[in-house]
Every structure is written in C-alpha cells, then in structure tokens.
C-alpha positions in Angstrom: -1.8 -11.3 14.8 -2.9 -9.8 11.5 -2.7 -11.6 8.2 -2.4 -9.5 5.1 -3.0 -10.6 1.5 -2.3 -8.3 -1.5 -3.9 -8.7 -4.9 -4.4 -6.7 -8.0 -0.9 -6.6 -9.4 -0.1 -7.3 -13.0 1.3 -6.0 -16.3 0.1 -2.7 -17.6 1.3 -0.2 -20.2 2.7 3.1 -19.3 -0.1 5.6 -18.6 -2.4 2.8 -17.5 -4.0 2.1 -14.1 -4.1 -0.6 -11.5 -5.9 -1.0 -8.2 -4.1 -3.0 -5.5 -6.1 -4.4 -2.6 -4.9 -5.7 0.7 -7.3 -7.8 2.7 -6.7 -8.2 6.4 -7.8 -10.9 8.7 -7.3 -11.8 12.3 -7.8 -8.6 14.4 -10.0 -5.5 14.4 -8.8 -3.8 11.2 -9.8 -0.3 12.3 -7.2 -0.5 15.0 -4.4 -0.6 12.5 -2.7 2.1 10.6 -1.8 0.9 7.1 0.9 1.5 4.5 2.0 0.5 1.1 5.7 0.0 0.2 7.4 -1.2 -2.9 10.7 -2.8 -3.8 12.2 -2.9 -7.2 14.8 -5.5 -8.2 18.1 -4.8 -6.6 16.8 -1.9 -4.6 15.6 -1.2 -1.1 12.0 -1.2 0.0 10.6 2.3 -0.3 7.6 4.0 1.2 4.7 4.7 -1.2 1.6 5.7 0.8 0.1 5.5 4.3 -3.3 5.9 5.8 -4.5 6.4 9.4 -6.8 4.1 11.3 -9.9 6.1 10.4 -8.8 6.9 6.8 -8.9 10.6 7.7 -5.1 11.0 7.3 -3.1 10.0 4.3 0.5 10.7 3.1 2.3 9.9 -0.1 5.9 9.8 -1.3 6.8 12.6 -3.7 7.2 10.1 -6.6 3.6 9.0 -6.5 1.8 12.1 -5.2 -1.0 13.1 -7.5 -1.0 9.7 -9.3 -1.7 7.2 -6.5 -4.5 7.2 -4.0 -4.6 5.2 -0.8 -8.0 4.4 0.8 -9.5 1.9 3.2 -12.8 0.3 3.9 -12.9 -0.7 7.5 -16.2 -2.6 7.0 -14.4 -4.8 4.5 -11.1 -5.0 6.3 -9.4 -3.8 3.1 -6.9 -1.1 2.1 -6.5 -0.1 -1.5 -3.9 1.6 -3.6 -5.3 3.2 -6.8 -2.5 3.7 -9.2 -3.0 6.0 -12.2 -0.7 7.3 -14.9 1.7 4.5 -14.2 5.3 4.8 -15.3 8.0 2.2 -16.0 9.7 3.3 -12.8 6.7 2.2 -10.8 7.6 -1.4 -11.6 8.2 -3.2 -8.3 6.8 -5.7 -5.8 4.2 -3.9 -3.8 3.6 -4.7 -0.1 1.0 -3.6 2.3 1.8 -3.3 6.0 -0.1 -2.8 9.3 0.7 -1.6 12.7 -1.6 -1.4 15.8 -1.9 2.1 17.1 -4.1 3.9 19.5 -3.6 7.2 17.7 -5.2 8.1 14.4 -1.9 8.9 12.7 -0.1 7.6 9.6 3.4 6.2 9.6 6.1 6.5 6.9 8.9 4.2 8.0 9.0 0.5 7.3 10.4 -0.3 10.8 7.2 1.1 12.3 5.1 -1.7 10.8 5.1 -5.2 12.3 2.8 -7.0 9.9 3.5 -7.4 6.2 1.8 -9.1 3.2 3.6 -11.3 0.8 3.6 -8.7 -2.0 2.1 -8.4 -5.4 4.1 -7.7 -8.6 3.4 -4.6 -10.7 5.1 -4.3 -14.1 4.7 -1.2 -16.2 5.9 -1.5 -19.8 7.1 1.5 -21.8 
C-alpha cells in the first residue's frame, strides 16, 4: 500500500505559478512510477505529466508542455509539479498517482495507476 497526499493548490491569477507536491508513505517510493492527472468540473480525468522511477524519464501532455515540469525527490518520497504561465483552462482538481514497476518507464494512462491521492484544487483566474 502507498498513501499519497497532495498539497500546494490554490487560487492564482493567469500567468502565475504554483508548485504542487505529492508526499508518499508506506512503501519504497523509488519503486513507483508517478503521474499527475487533472479533472475539471464536468469533465473526465486527463493526463498531465508522468515520471519514471528514477526521474530520468518524463512525459507531458501537449496542453502543458513547456509550462509544467514534473520532478521527484526519492530521498524525500515526494513528486512535484511546477506549473508556470498558468491559464484559466488549467483550473481543475489535480491528482497524483503511483504504480509499482520494475522497469524505469513512465505511464500515461489512468488505468495503469493503482494508487491515487485525494486531489488538490487549482483555480486560475483571468
């Protein structure tokens, strides 16, 4: 079992920045590939970014590429999502997710993850 707790959400003006954190407890964090997803009101949960176990591999959705950066600190059992140049369309609940993997790959589909945090709300005003 892995427990995930997100933090860092809030209200920000368009063009601003936020850094989300996801703290993991329960198992060896470095054994887990991690991802960030988001869900806007009335919409499906969408992929945002993913990172491999080592942090050496990352992938982003087209909508956030160049603006968001995913990173992890395995010594602190934490994954981060640095969000810059925020837009009103980035408004959503953001969720981190984890999956145990032997390979050092990243994963893009929500069904591939079996542990989820409770989410943190991000609101970007225009």
